[in-house]
C-alpha positions as CSV (number, residue, x, y, z in Angstrom):
1,M,-1.8,36.0,-30.8
2,G,-3.7,34.0,-28.2
3,F,-0.9,31.4,-28.3
4,Y,1.6,33.9,-26.9
5,Y,-0.6,35.8,-24.5
6,G,-3.1,33.2,-23.3
7,P,-6.8,32.8,-24.0
8,P,-8.7,35.9,-25.0
9,E,-11.2,35.7,-22.2
10,P,-10.1,36.7,-18.7
11,P,-9.4,34.0,-16.1
12,E,-12.0,33.1,-13.6
13,E,-11.6,34.9,-10.3
14,E,-10.6,32.8,-7.3
15,R,-12.7,32.9,-4.2
16,P,-11.2,34.9,-1.3
17,A,-9.6,33.0,1.5
18,G,-11.8,32.2,4.4
19,F,-11.3,32.6,8.1
20,R,-9.7,29.2,8.7
21,E,-7.2,29.6,5.9
22,T,-6.2,33.1,7.2
23,M,-5.9,31.9,10.8
24,T,-3.8,28.8,9.6
25,I,-1.4,31.1,7.8
26,I,-1.1,33.5,10.8
27,W,-0.6,30.5,13.2
28,A,2.2,29.0,11.0
29,A,4.0,32.3,10.7
30,F,3.7,33.0,14.4
31,S,4.9,29.6,15.4
32,V,8.0,29.9,13.3
33,L,8.8,33.4,14.6
34,A,7.8,33.1,18.2
35,V,10.9,31.5,19.7
36,P,13.5,33.7,17.9
37,L,11.5,36.9,18.7
38,A,11.2,35.9,22.4
39,L,15.0,35.2,22.6
40,I,15.8,38.6,21.0
41,L,13.4,40.5,23.3
42,G,14.5,38.6,26.4
43,V,18.2,39.4,25.7
44,F,17.3,43.0,25.0
45,F,15.3,43.5,28.2
46,G,17.9,41.6,30.2
47,I,20.6,44.0,29.0
48,V,18.4,47.0,29.8
49,L,17.7,45.5,33.3
50,I,21.4,45.1,34.0
51,I,22.2,48.7,32.8
52,W,19.3,50.0,35.0
53,L,20.6,48.1,38.0
54,F,24.0,49.6,37.5
55,F,22.4,53.1,37.5
56,I,20.7,52.3,40.8
57,S,23.7,50.7,42.5
58,R,27.0,49.2,41.4
59,L,26.5,46.4,43.9
60,L,23.1,45.5,42.3
61,G,24.6,45.5,38.8
62,A,27.6,43.4,39.9
63,A,25.3,41.0,41.9
64,I,23.1,40.3,38.8
65,I,26.1,39.6,36.7
66,I,27.6,37.3,39.3
67,A,24.2,35.5,39.6
68,I,24.2,35.0,35.8
69,I,27.7,33.6,35.9
70,A,26.9,31.4,38.8
71,A,23.8,30.0,37.0
72,V,25.9,29.2,33.9
73,V,28.6,27.5,36.0
74,G,26.0,25.6,38.0
75,Y,24.4,24.4,34.9
76,G,27.8,23.3,33.5
77,V,28.6,21.4,36.7
78,W,25.1,19.7,36.7
79,E,25.6,18.7,33.1
80,A,29.0,17.3,33.9
81,K,27.7,15.2,36.7
82,H,24.7,13.9,34.7
83,P,26.0,12.8,31.3
84,P,23.5,11.5,28.7
85,R,22.9,7.8,28.6
86,L,23.8,6.3,25.2
87,R,22.0,3.1,24.4
């Protein structure tokens, strides 16, 4: 029956992971998740800020939306005037 279920003696226990291995795994997971998590939280807090500004004043809410639109248009104009150099 040992052929089907493995050897009759229990396997040797592996040594537990050390501090460096644990920190390496944590660092790898954090480095993969940091950018998407920051983008999600940034968008969420930006929306909350815009809603809060609309509660304070309609002009403040409209001003921040106009500022965002102006920044996007300005970036588009800047990119149009500075095309990438292909070599």
